[in-house]
C-alpha positions, 0 to 999 in steps of 0.5 A: 160374710168377710174372711180373713186370709190364712196368713192374717187368721192363724196369728190372730187366733193364736194370739187371741187364746194366749192364757198369760194375757187378760181381756184387756191385753187381747182388746190392745193387740187382738180386736183393736188390731183386727178392726184396724186392719178390717178397715185398713183394707176396706179404705185401701181397696176402695182408694186404689181399685174403686173411685175415692174422690167425685169431682163436681168438673166443668160440663165442657170438659172431656172425659180425659180432663175429667180422669186427670181431675181425680187423679190430681186431686186425690194424690194432691191436697185439696183444702176446705172453704165455705162452701155458701160462699161465692166462687169467683173465676173458678177458684174459692176464696182463699180467706178461709182456705183449711188445706186437707192433708190426711184423707190419701193417707188413711190406710197407711196411718191404720196400718201403722197404729195396727203395728204400734199396738202389737209391739207391747205383746211383741216384746213380752214374747221376746222377754219370755222366749229370751229368758227360756220359761214357758209361763204359758204352760205354767198358766195352762196348768194353773188353768186346770185347777179350776175344774178340779173338785178332788182335793187330792188332785189340786194338791197334786196340780200344784205340787207340780206346778211348785216344783217346775216354779222351783227347779227352774228358779234355782238353776236357770237364773245366771249371776247377771239376772240375779245381780240386776233383778234380784230375782224379779225378772218377770214381775219387773218386765211384765210391769214394763210391758203394762207400761208400755201398753199405755205408752202405746194408747197415748201414742196412738192418740197423739198420732190421730191428733197429729195427722187428723187434728191440731196436734193438740192430746185433746183433740178428740174431745174438742171434736166430739164437744163440737158434734154434741152442740150441732156443729157439723162439718160446715162449721168446724171443718173436720172431715169434710165431705166437700173440699177443693182443689185448684189446677192449671191445664195448658190448652194449645190453640192454633189460630188461623187468620186470612188476610185480603191483599 
């Protein structure tokens, strides 16, 4: 069973129980972020403490050369090619070379994605703390109305919530905020935060398309379409399982010659 460290699980648990957000908001900045961090940690651990790549080296390579090939080919960009084409002089043909630049950067891209998904929530928390209105308390008090069956209790609860909101609106707004937003400060920034969620989602698609795909916004759709047609990585070149790596090893030779005079 995988257990999150307390430094990660405690903030995520607090976010998950935030009453001012709905399920879609929590799906963005809690559940998706948790999945991205989990896979980033999993892949990063494999890369840094395991064997992220397996190279098929010639049989005469000593162990040091094989280790060098593994390290060099992982940190440098490999390339895909037609695996059924003949390899001449130990080098794959250059006609269909397609450089693969993303495998070693996957955990870092996942961390960037996780952070960008938190940006709208960080922005909204800053707005609520800056303005000074405790929206969470108001929402929590309003949620208690669901369990109240007595009409007098509901009326008393509603009166308390309304009084708190009215007092805040009367005494907390500055002239500048009234002039700029006309009493719609929270409404304006709440809508802005929602649109920020949309912009972040679009940025996620563009980021993945730029790093893994061809830069097209519809790259993911094209990839799924290729796989539904029965095409595999051998024909599409998407996430290839077999790639090639070219490198040079300098070999020092000493030649002994015998001469008869």
